[in-house]
Steps between C-alpha positions, in 0.01 A plus 500: 500500500828333565800680643824527311807375686860568414557117458254417228225648282147389581362277228189707438476865592238782428671743280244780450137570397363761272318734427497594880745391759218379708256276323157377612577152359642284778699191463627212727815281435509153610801255510481119469793261460492520123346835416404851594123612443397862448133557540324828397146585609349647188124440461300586191746413232554225259832323415525691171559816691828377653853497342791336674858543357800324632883539451767311679510787765138638503141426499252774396121456568271754338129532430283733317130506494323678217309802597125475458325835519139492619361835364193471730686433820689771688772391744438659835791353707785283423584215750707300278639509134678222343547615142865413465793379708865401464728338748849365440688247710873442493596122454818340611590283186702264710205416740200534268387330167368793288401253209268308739291802609129444458174684598135432557212740566189376679233666723677839508852358588800496270737236615861498358725210571876549479675167528835478678801342312626162593809654661273711726287211599796285608602703813689223671691192415674205685880526505678161530789486744802344328 
């Protein structure tokens, strides 16, 4: 996602995903002047299947879909399986407002907004010459 430099910690960084290191669930991260947006492409769920937990330094996104077993259908091949998923992002508390995080789910897209702090938005200022 974003590279870590020796000068500062990136405001939003992908920490890990479970249960596998490679997950079929893809995500994109967008940055605007006031927020970061994380979008997950996860069709076939409802908003009740998602859990988001935030601390000052992390954001954890999980989902679990109840297993429905069809006794008359036998699976022949598996091209995708979105039963459960967990991904954690590290947050820089100086740059991001963890209390303002919100999420929506519509048309198979989970969109999480992580607002920036006022200090992070103000990246430049005028300095008067005395």
